[in-house]
Steps between C-alpha positions, in 0.01 A plus 500: 500500500616481860858580593626264768837519675637206697760614753765258621862394471425206270433229758270202441204675667549804278511286187192309617319830559577618148370170361183529712432850367531379141286190561221691675500766227476228233215333691316834508575565132687819587811648351758602757844652468712335770824668603746339741670747732810357668697816582503527884476879487194493274340234720551717810377814323179316410440436869555124482648389832455126439518328163344404275296814452240579236373831368214535254486822299735670745319395819679262738252221575715227656829448681649189659433140403302349218172679430164328521368424148152633582644828627720522193190469281340784695802725460514438126128562443474808726 
């Protein structure tokens, strides 16, 4: 199981990113544990300077704007 964190204050893009992660994981038949991180201090400590941000198994893979679905697939299957 992959552990995915979505960093953001709870804006529409952040919510859409969380939905994308879940949809791509379902498409791939993977189980993922998705955690939303909205605490500004935790977001900054993770190195996210622009939200939404995504980390997969502790590695920051994306920050700023909606992620590309194909890249998201790659991050989840890596």
